[in-house]
DOMIRO-86807 format. One line per 2 residues: for each residue x, y, z of C-alpha. Coordinates in nm, 2 decimals. Layout:
% residues N
X:Y:Z | ...
This chain:
% residues 596
4.43:13.59:12.73 | 4.30:13.25:12.63
3.93:13.18:12.59 | 3.95:12.93:12.88
4.21:12.96:13.15 | 4.34:12.65:13.32
4.36:12.72:13.70 | 4.55:12.48:13.93
4.43:12.53:14.29 | 4.66:12.39:14.56
4.42:12.37:14.86 | 4.32:12.10:15.11
4.00:12.28:15.24 | 3.71:12.23:15.00
3.52:12.53:15.13 | 3.83:12.76:15.07
3.87:12.62:14.72 | 3.50:12.69:14.66
3.53:13.05:14.78 | 3.83:13.10:14.54
3.62:12.96:14.24 | 3.33:13.18:14.34
3.54:13.50:14.33 | 3.67:13.40:13.99
3.32:13.34:13.85 | 3.19:13.67:13.99
3.45:13.85:13.78 | 3.33:13.66:13.47
3.65:13.47:13.41 | 3.61:13.16:13.18
3.83:12.90:13.35 | 3.88:12.53:13.40
3.97:12.45:13.76 | 4.17:12.16:13.90
4.21:12.12:14.28 | 4.50:11.92:14.43
4.64:11.88:14.78 | 4.94:11.65:14.75
5.28:11.68:14.59 | 5.22:11.39:14.35
4.90:11.53:14.23 | 5.06:11.87:14.19
5.35:11.73:13.99 | 5.11:11.53:13.77
4.90:11.84:13.71 | 5.20:12.04:13.59
5.28:11.78:13.32 | 4.93:11.67:13.22
4.69:11.95:13.31 | 4.95:12.22:13.21
4.79:12.51:13.40 | 4.80:12.87:13.29
4.81:12.99:13.65 | 4.86:12.84:14.00
4.67:12.95:14.31 | 4.84:12.79:14.62
4.77:12.78:14.99 | 5.08:12.83:15.21
5.03:12.54:15.44 | 4.88:12.20:15.37
4.89:11.88:15.58 | 5.10:11.68:15.34
5.25:11.96:15.12 | 5.33:12.33:15.13
5.31:12.63:14.90 | 5.69:12.71:14.92
5.78:12.36:14.79 | 5.52:12.40:14.52
5.67:12.73:14.42 | 6.02:12.58:14.39
5.89:12.29:14.18 | 5.70:12.53:13.95
6.01:12.75:13.91 | 6.22:12.45:13.82
5.97:12.28:13.58 | 5.75:12.56:13.45
5.90:12.90:13.54 | 5.67:13.08:13.29
5.35:12.99:13.49 | 5.23:13.27:13.73
5.22:13.15:14.09 | 4.99:13.34:14.35
4.98:13.25:14.72 | 4.62:13.25:14.85
4.65:13.20:15.23 | 4.50:13.31:15.56
4.81:13.27:15.77 | 5.08:13.44:15.55
5.25:13.73:15.71 | 5.38:14.05:15.54
5.74:13.96:15.58 | 5.69:13.61:15.45
5.49:13.74:15.16 | 5.77:13.98:15.06
6.02:13.69:15.09 | 5.80:13.47:14.86
5.78:13.75:14.60 | 6.16:13.76:14.61
6.17:13.38:14.57 | 5.97:13.41:14.25
5.60:13.42:14.34 | 5.39:13.65:14.12
5.16:13.78:14.40 | 4.98:13.69:14.72
4.62:13.74:14.83 | 4.48:13.68:15.18
4.18:13.46:15.22 | 4.00:13.73:15.42
4.03:13.96:15.11 | 3.95:13.73:14.82
3.78:14.01:14.63 | 4.13:14.11:14.52
4.20:13.77:14.37 | 4.03:13.81:14.02
4.22:14.14:13.96 | 4.55:13.97:14.08
4.48:13.67:13.84 | 4.40:13.89:13.54
4.71:14.11:13.60 | 4.94:13.80:13.65
4.81:13.64:13.33 | 4.85:13.97:13.14
5.21:14.01:13.27 | 5.29:13.65:13.18
5.16:13.69:12.83 | 5.36:14.01:12.78
5.67:13.84:12.92 | 5.62:13.55:12.69
5.57:13.78:12.39 | 5.88:13.98:12.50
6.09:13.66:12.52 | 5.97:13.55:12.18
6.06:13.89:12.04 | 6.40:13.89:12.21
6.47:13.54:12.08 | 6.37:13.64:11.73
6.59:13.95:11.76 | 6.89:13.75:11.88
6.84:13.50:11.60 | 6.82:13.79:11.34
7.13:13.95:11.49 | 7.31:13.62:11.48
7.20:13.57:11.11 | 7.32:13.92:11.02
7.65:13.85:11.21 | 7.71:13.52:11.03
7.61:13.69:10.70 | 7.86:13.96:10.74
8.14:13.74:10.88 | 8.10:13.49:10.60
8.05:13.73:10.32 | 8.32:13.72:10.05
8.24:14.07:9.95 | 8.40:14.36:10.14
8.18:14.55:10.38 | 8.29:14.88:10.54
8.13:15.17:10.72 | 8.29:15.52:10.71
8.24:15.84:10.89 | 8.21:16.16:10.69
8.59:16.21:10.72 | 8.65:15.87:10.55
8.76:15.69:10.87 | 8.68:15.32:10.90
8.41:15.26:11.16 | 8.33:14.90:11.07
8.51:14.65:10.85 | 8.41:14.29:10.76
8.63:13.99:10.81 | 8.68:13.97:10.43
8.81:14.33:10.43 | 9.07:14.23:10.69
9.17:13.92:10.50 | 9.23:14.11:10.17
9.47:14.35:10.35 | 9.62:14.07:10.57
9.57:14.29:10.88 | 9.39:14.27:11.21
9.06:14.45:11.26 | 9.21:14.67:11.54
9.49:14.78:11.31 | 9.25:14.90:11.04
8.97:15.05:11.24 | 9.01:15.43:11.26
9.24:15.43:10.96 | 9.14:15.67:10.68
9.01:15.47:10.39 | 9.17:15.71:10.14
9.52:15.61:10.27 | 9.46:15.26:10.13
9.43:15.39:9.78 | 9.70:15.49:9.53
9.78:15.86:9.55 | 9.66:15.95:9.21
9.31:15.79:9.29 | 9.25:15.95:9.63
9.10:16.27:9.50 | 8.86:16.06:9.28
8.73:15.87:9.58 | 8.71:16.19:9.79
8.49:16.35:9.53 | 8.28:16.04:9.51
8.23:16.04:9.89 | 8.12:16.40:9.88
7.86:16.32:9.61 | 7.72:16.05:9.83
7.62:16.32:10.08 | 7.37:16.45:9.82
7.06:16.29:9.67 | 7.03:16.01:9.56
7.28:15.92:9.84 | 7.41:15.62:9.65
7.66:15.53:9.38 | 7.90:15.28:9.21
8.27:15.32:9.16 | 8.57:15.11:9.07
8.89:15.18:9.26 | 9.23:15.02:9.31
9.35:14.96:9.66 | 9.69:14.87:9.81
9.73:14.53:9.97 | 10.03:14.32:10.08
9.98:14.11:9.78 | 9.98:14.40:9.54
9.71:14.63:9.39 | 9.36:14.50:9.37
9.07:14.64:9.17 | 8.75:14.67:9.38
8.40:14.75:9.25 | 8.22:14.95:9.53
7.84:15.00:9.58 | 7.81:15.27:9.84
7.51:15.43:10.02 | 7.48:15.72:10.27
7.31:15.65:10.60 | 7.07:15.93:10.71
6.94:16.01:11.05 | 6.58:16.10:11.13
6.63:16.46:11.02 | 6.77:16.34:10.68
7.12:16.43:10.76 | 7.41:16.21:10.64
7.58:16.05:10.94 | 7.79:15.77:10.78
7.85:15.58:10.46 | 7.82:15.21:10.40
8.01:15.04:10.12 | 8.00:14.69:9.97
8.30:14.60:9.76 | 8.37:14.31:9.53
8.72:14.21:9.41 | 8.70:14.22:9.03
9.08:14.20:8.98 | 9.05:13.87:8.80
8.76:14.00:8.59 | 8.96:14.30:8.49
9.25:14.08:8.39 | 9.02:13.85:8.20
8.86:14.15:8.01 | 9.21:14.27:7.92
9.31:13.92:7.81 | 8.99:13.89:7.61
9.05:14.22:7.43 | 9.41:14.12:7.36
9.30:13.79:7.21 | 9.00:13.91:7.02
9.19:13.94:6.69 | 9.34:13.59:6.74
8.99:13.44:6.80 | 8.85:13.63:6.51
9.11:13.46:6.29 | 9.02:13.12:6.43
8.65:13.20:6.38 | 8.71:13.28:6.01
8.94:12.99:5.94 | 8.77:12.69:6.10
8.67:12.54:5.77 | 8.31:12.51:5.89
8.01:12.74:5.86 | 8.02:12.93:6.19
7.78:13.18:6.35 | 7.70:13.35:6.68
7.33:13.41:6.76 | 7.15:13.61:7.02
6.88:13.50:7.27 | 6.61:13.55:7.01
6.81:13.34:6.75 | 6.90:13.65:6.55
7.24:13.61:6.39 | 7.49:13.86:6.53
7.81:13.74:6.36 | 7.89:13.50:6.08
8.22:13.39:5.91 | 8.30:13.39:5.55
8.22:13.02:5.50 | 7.86:13.08:5.61
7.83:13.38:5.38 | 7.96:13.17:5.09
7.70:12.90:5.15 | 7.41:13.14:5.23
7.44:13.35:4.91 | 7.38:13.67:5.12
7.61:13.95:5.21 | 7.72:14.02:5.56
7.49:14.33:5.59 | 7.20:14.12:5.48
7.25:13.85:5.74 | 7.40:14.00:6.06
7.14:14.15:6.30 | 6.87:14.10:6.04
6.81:13.72:5.99 | 6.75:13.44:6.23
6.96:13.13:6.18 | 6.63:12.94:6.18
6.56:13.12:5.85 | 6.81:12.88:5.69
6.67:12.56:5.84 | 6.50:12.31:5.60
6.12:12.27:5.65 | 6.16:11.91:5.78
6.39:12.02:6.06 | 6.23:12.36:6.16
6.00:12.21:6.42 | 6.28:12.03:6.60
6.50:12.34:6.59 | 6.22:12.56:6.73
6.18:12.31:7.01 | 6.54:12.34:7.09
6.50:12.72:7.10 | 6.21:12.70:7.35
6.41:12.47:7.57 | 6.71:12.70:7.54
6.52:12.98:7.72 | 6.46:12.75:8.02
6.77:12.54:8.04 | 7.05:12.56:7.78
7.22:12.24:7.92 | 6.91:12.04:7.82
6.98:12.10:7.44 | 7.20:11.84:7.27
7.54:11.98:7.19 | 7.57:11.80:6.86
7.30:11.72:6.61 | 7.23:11.68:6.24
7.03:11.95:6.05 | 6.96:12.04:5.69
7.01:12.40:5.58 | 6.88:12.58:5.27
7.06:12.87:5.11 | 6.92:13.17:4.92
6.91:12.97:4.59 | 6.71:12.69:4.75
7.01:12.45:4.76 | 6.98:12.21:5.05
7.28:12.05:5.23 | 7.32:11.83:5.53
7.53:11.95:5.82 | 7.66:11.82:6.16
7.60:12.11:6.41 | 7.81:12.17:6.72
7.64:12.40:6.96 | 7.74:12.57:7.28
7.65:12.88:7.48 | 7.92:13.16:7.52
8.00:13.18:7.89 | 7.87:13.49:8.07
7.64:13.59:7.78 | 7.30:13.51:7.63
7.47:13.43:7.30 | 7.52:13.09:7.15
7.78:12.96:6.89 | 7.71:12.70:6.63
7.95:12.55:6.37 | 7.81:12.35:6.08
8.02:12.08:5.92 | 7.91:11.98:5.57
7.82:11.61:5.58 | 7.62:11.60:5.26
7.85:11.35:5.09 | 7.87:11.14:5.40
7.49:11.13:5.43 | 7.46:11.01:5.07
7.71:10.73:5.15 | 7.53:10.64:5.47
7.20:10.62:5.29 | 7.36:10.38:5.03
7.49:10.17:5.32 | 7.15:10.17:5.49
6.98:10.06:5.17 | 7.24:9.79:5.13
7.20:9.67:5.49 | 6.82:9.66:5.44
6.86:9.45:5.13 | 7.10:9.22:5.32
6.85:9.19:5.61 | 6.57:9.10:5.37
6.80:8.85:5.21 | 6.90:8.70:5.54
6.53:8.67:5.65 | 6.46:8.49:5.32
6.75:8.25:5.38 | 6.61:8.17:5.73
6.27:8.12:5.58 | 6.40:7.89:5.31
6.62:7.69:5.55 | 6.31:7.65:5.77
6.11:7.53:5.47 | 6.38:7.29:5.36
6.40:7.14:5.71 | 6.02:7.11:5.71
6.04:6.92:5.38 | 6.30:6.69:5.53
6.07:6.63:5.83 | 5.78:6.56:5.60
5.99:6.31:5.40 | 6.08:6.13:5.72
5.71:6.12:5.80 | 5.63:5.97:5.46
5.91:5.73:5.49 | 5.82:5.61:5.84
5.46:5.54:5.72 | 5.60:5.25:5.52
5.78:5.10:5.82 | 5.62:4.85:6.05
5.89:4.82:6.31 | 5.79:5.05:6.60
6.14:5.10:6.72 | 6.24:5.23:6.38
5.93:5.45:6.37 | 6.03:5.60:6.71
6.38:5.67:6.57 | 6.22:5.85:6.28
6.01:6.05:6.52 | 6.31:6.15:6.73
6.49:6.26:6.42 | 6.19:6.46:6.31
6.18:6.63:6.65 | 6.54:6.72:6.62
6.49:6.86:6.28 | 6.18:7.05:6.40
6.38:7.22:6.69 | 6.63:7.35:6.43
6.35:7.46:6.19 | 6.18:7.64:6.48
6.49:7.84:6.54 | 6.50:7.97:6.18
6.12:8.03:6.19 | 6.16:8.25:6.49
6.45:8.43:6.34 | 6.28:8.54:6.02
5.97:8.64:6.22 | 6.16:8.85:6.48
6.28:9.21:6.45 | 6.63:9.12:6.55
6.73:8.85:6.31 | 7.04:8.73:6.51
6.88:8.66:6.84 | 6.59:8.44:6.97
6.33:8.53:7.23 | 6.37:8.24:7.47
6.02:8.23:7.63 | 5.85:8.22:7.30
6.09:7.96:7.15 | 6.08:7.73:7.45
5.70:7.75:7.47 | 5.66:7.66:7.10
5.92:7.38:7.12 | 5.77:7.21:7.42
5.42:7.24:7.27 | 5.54:7.08:6.95
5.70:6.79:7.14 | 5.37:6.72:7.33
5.19:6.72:7.00 | 5.45:6.50:6.83
5.41:6.24:7.11 | 5.04:6.27:7.12
5.05:6.37:7.49 | 4.75:6.52:7.66
4.85:6.83:7.85 | 4.56:6.76:8.10
4.74:6.44:8.21 | 5.10:6.54:8.17
5.14:6.91:8.25 | 5.43:7.12:8.11
5.54:7.38:8.36 | 5.76:7.65:8.20
5.96:7.92:8.39 | 6.18:8.10:8.14
6.32:8.45:8.19 | 6.22:8.71:7.93
6.56:8.73:7.76 | 6.70:8.68:7.41
6.99:8.46:7.30 | 7.22:8.44:7.00
7.16:8.16:6.75 | 7.50:8.00:6.83
7.37:7.92:7.18 | 7.00:7.90:7.12
7.03:7.60:6.88 | 7.22:7.37:7.13
6.98:7.48:7.41 | 6.69:7.39:7.19
6.84:7.04:7.11 | 6.91:6.98:7.48
6.55:7.07:7.57 | 6.42:6.86:7.29
6.62:6.55:7.40 | 6.55:6.57:7.77
6.18:6.66:7.74 | 6.14:6.38:7.48
6.30:6.13:7.73 | 6.05:6.24:8.00
5.76:6.20:7.76 | 5.88:5.85:7.65
5.99:5.70:7.98 | 5.90:5.90:8.29
5.52:5.84:8.31 | 5.41:5.47:8.27
5.09:5.57:8.45 | 5.03:5.85:8.20
5.02:6.14:8.45 | 5.26:6.39:8.59
5.45:6.72:8.54 | 5.75:6.82:8.33
5.93:7.13:8.44 | 6.15:7.34:8.22
6.32:7.65:8.37 | 6.58:7.88:8.21
6.71:8.18:8.41 | 6.98:8.44:8.36
7.20:8.45:8.67 | 7.34:8.77:8.84
7.69:8.68:8.71 | 7.57:8.67:8.35
7.56:8.29:8.32 | 7.25:8.09:8.24
7.09:7.80:8.43 | 6.88:7.55:8.24
6.69:7.29:8.45 | 6.47:7.01:8.33
6.30:6.77:8.57 | 5.98:6.57:8.61
5.79:6.39:8.89 | 5.79:6.06:8.71
5.95:5.72:8.80 | 6.30:5.87:8.79
6.63:5.78:8.62 | 6.77:5.43:8.62
7.00:5.37:8.92 | 7.28:5.24:8.69
7.26:5.53:8.44 | 7.58:5.71:8.38
7.50:5.99:8.13 | 7.87:6.05:8.05
7.91:5.68:7.94 | 7.57:5.61:7.80
7.53:5.45:7.46 | 7.19:5.61:7.38
7.20:5.86:7.10 | 6.98:6.12:7.28
7.20:6.15:7.59 | 7.52:6.14:7.38
7.38:6.44:7.19 | 7.31:6.61:7.53
7.67:6.55:7.65 | 7.81:6.68:7.32
7.59:6.99:7.32 | 7.68:7.07:7.68
8.04:7.06:7.58 | 7.97:7.27:7.27
7.83:7.56:7.49 | 8.11:7.52:7.75
7.85:7.41:8.00 | 7.85:7.21:8.32
7.59:6.93:8.35 | 7.46:6.83:8.70
7.22:6.54:8.76 | 7.01:6.51:9.07
6.80:6.21:9.13 | 6.53:6.10:9.09
6.52:6.29:8.76 | 6.66:6.64:8.74
6.91:6.78:8.49 | 7.07:7.12:8.56
7.31:7.28:8.31 | 7.51:7.60:8.38
7.65:7.77:8.08 | 7.75:8.11:7.92
7.62:8.25:7.60 | 7.87:8.18:7.33
8.03:8.49:7.17 | 7.97:8.53:6.81
8.25:8.39:6.59 | 8.31:8.57:6.27
8.26:8.34:5.97 | 8.52:8.35:5.69
């Protein structure tokens, strides 16, 4: 029983309820009482208080014990229900017990109440444990039934004469017969005549220790003869006497056919193994070589007896590759599919000669063996290394070209600076400065290219940041007064698209710096984003005085805006202008065009 028992008392007379509690205390019962006298309170107590036992008077002013019993049986049938009444008659008490009451105690004999409560709680606990056990047993039986019914293996039970006492669904399916047609049939009749005596002797041996055994037998089915591998065990009674035999069979017809096909084709595969034109070997789980072809022996410098079952294939791996191959071997023990099927490795033969090979690896199905073929790629590796060296030289040359182009553009910019120093006309000086900025945007491209790891693409955030900073410096603009706000995705762009973009940013930011802020304060925003469809969006706007109302950028005669128009067309872009002063250009990155 529980440490504390919850007792629900249905009683309208406080003195009677007190007498009930006193009797329970006298017996030493540890309980928590709850006294109710109405139907609503009783229903609430069933769901909230959740009593372990109910003690109910038969008759109350606003409720009655019989109704309480019916409610209890409907909502909580597992709770013991004891009538405690002074008016209940013998016939009525018997009728209540038939209705489902656990017991009844008269109020003039309350000394019996503790014993009745203890007994009711014990019986309730035993009933609950019995229900749990029965439920578990039914669940286990259902699991066993489903296991047997859905088992692809054949399950049978035979008596000592060989008659079928039980057969699984799979057994019926393989014979294409109903269960009732097979039960009682002698199992030996399903076997070929020349095999029946073998099975008969096998069944007789099962009746002796160790009472189990394996056998392969052919059986007759409507679809022809099938080969079944049987695992059988004798069932013993308490006295150790064999009373039946249980067998589990697996259809291995396909396996047998495959074994035969494998044997028939062994010589053919051996011929293929020997004439692949590659070094080929089969290795065991511990990497020991179990079979090699003549090409491998020719390279290794060893005889077949010196290699097979004596050397590991790792013994031939060059020192620089041994750690990687041992790593593959460790992974192989855990998960063979995690090892690359193809890889390059260097092998060393008996004479110390090293060659490069392209290895093709796979596990042999159904075994712990693996197969590796090695294709000699030594000549190819030599050629690849020459190409790599040539590419490295070309990359260095290309970086040097970008560096020199940048330097030459810088020299031109410097010459323009020197030339403009001799000019007094401010308009001409401004034109020189604009030209310098354009040259500087091109020079910056080449500078970023020879500094980056990827010499054909520009990192946009870095490039735009530097370009805008250079423009602010060129125009002597204080960033505390006119603030540059940059929002550029972390992407790279090919030089064919980056140079026009740089020019566009140069022209539009220059326009803002020159004309947008007569008061000398404001913000210039530059954003460049890669859209979900792969296109780019370049937007440049400021919070200055805005564009002139009569400005038509497509018909302008100013050089800067003409350059912008031409560059937008060059990158197949679309220019959108939103007043007061916002330029938005949608474009795709230009594909590289091969130079001739």
